[in-house]
C-alpha positions in Angstrom: 54.5 108.5 192.7 56.6 111.7 193.1 58.8 110.9 190.1 55.7 110.6 187.7 54.5 113.7 189.3 57.3 115.6 188.3 57.4 113.9 185.0 53.9 115.1 184.2 54.4 118.7 185.7 57.3 118.9 183.4 55.0 117.8 180.2 52.4 120.2 181.5 55.2 122.9 181.5 56.0 122.4 177.8 58.4 119.7 177.4 57.1 116.8 175.3 59.3 113.8 176.4 61.1 115.3 179.7 64.6 113.3 180.1 65.7 112.0 183.4 67.9 115.2 183.8 65.1 117.4 183.4 63.4 115.6 186.5 66.6 115.7 188.5 67.0 119.5 187.8 63.3 119.9 188.9 63.9 117.9 192.3 67.3 120.0 192.8 65.5 123.0 192.4 63.5 122.1 195.8 66.1 120.4 197.5 65.3 116.8 196.6 67.7 114.1 195.7 66.4 111.6 193.0 66.8 108.0 192.9 68.7 107.5 189.6 67.5 103.7 189.4 63.8 104.5 189.9 64.0 107.8 187.5 65.7 105.7 184.8 62.7 102.9 185.4 60.2 105.5 184.8 61.6 107.1 181.9 62.3 103.8 180.0 58.7 102.6 180.9 57.2 105.7 179.2 59.7 106.1 176.3 57.9 106.0 173.3 54.5 106.1 174.7 52.0 108.6 174.6 51.3 109.8 177.8 47.7 111.1 177.4 46.8 107.5 176.0 48.1 106.2 178.8 45.9 108.6 181.1 42.9 108.0 179.2 43.1 104.0 179.3 43.7 104.3 183.3 40.5 106.6 183.5 38.8 103.5 181.6 40.2 101.0 184.3 39.1 103.2 187.0 35.7 103.4 185.8 35.0 99.8 186.4 36.0 99.8 189.8 33.2 99.8 192.3 33.0 102.7 194.4 30.3 103.8 196.9 27.0 102.2 197.2 27.5 100.2 200.4 25.4 102.6 202.3 22.6 102.6 200.0 22.5 99.0 200.2 22.0 99.2 204.0 18.4 100.0 203.6 16.3 102.7 205.4 16.6 101.5 208.8 20.1 102.6 209.1 19.1 106.0 207.3 17.0 107.0 210.4 20.0 106.2 213.0 22.4 108.3 210.4 20.1 111.5 210.8 20.4 111.4 214.3 24.1 111.1 214.3 24.2 114.1 211.6 25.3 117.1 214.0 28.2 115.2 215.4 29.3 114.1 211.9 29.2 117.8 210.6 31.4 118.7 214.0 33.9 115.9 213.0 34.1 117.1 209.3 34.8 120.9 210.4 37.8 119.7 212.6 39.0 117.5 209.6 38.8 120.8 207.4 40.6 122.8 209.8 43.4 120.7 210.1 46.6 121.5 208.3 48.1 118.1 208.9 49.6 116.6 205.8 49.5 113.0 207.3 53.1 112.5 206.8 52.9 112.9 203.2 54.3 115.7 201.1 54.2 116.2 197.4 57.7 115.4 196.7 58.4 112.8 199.5 
């Protein structure tokens, strides 16, 4: 994922087709060592393809993935119980927002 993120970051910065060396130099600028095999695999997979079209195709595929709706299907009986728990849920939400924990993930891990 970090290789793709770096590739797209370079594209956003003006490079139409970033090379493996471009991604490596970006990683080195933040102190990360690039895995040449994974990087070369990404570059070869994207070679000759329009990244904007790939992103559009991905959005179409994601549109068909079901999301949410399970709570609405539960019915009205659950709604009154959920309303009673609303203050507790709001407190938990505030605790989550205040946390700076990155859950072990970083942008370039």
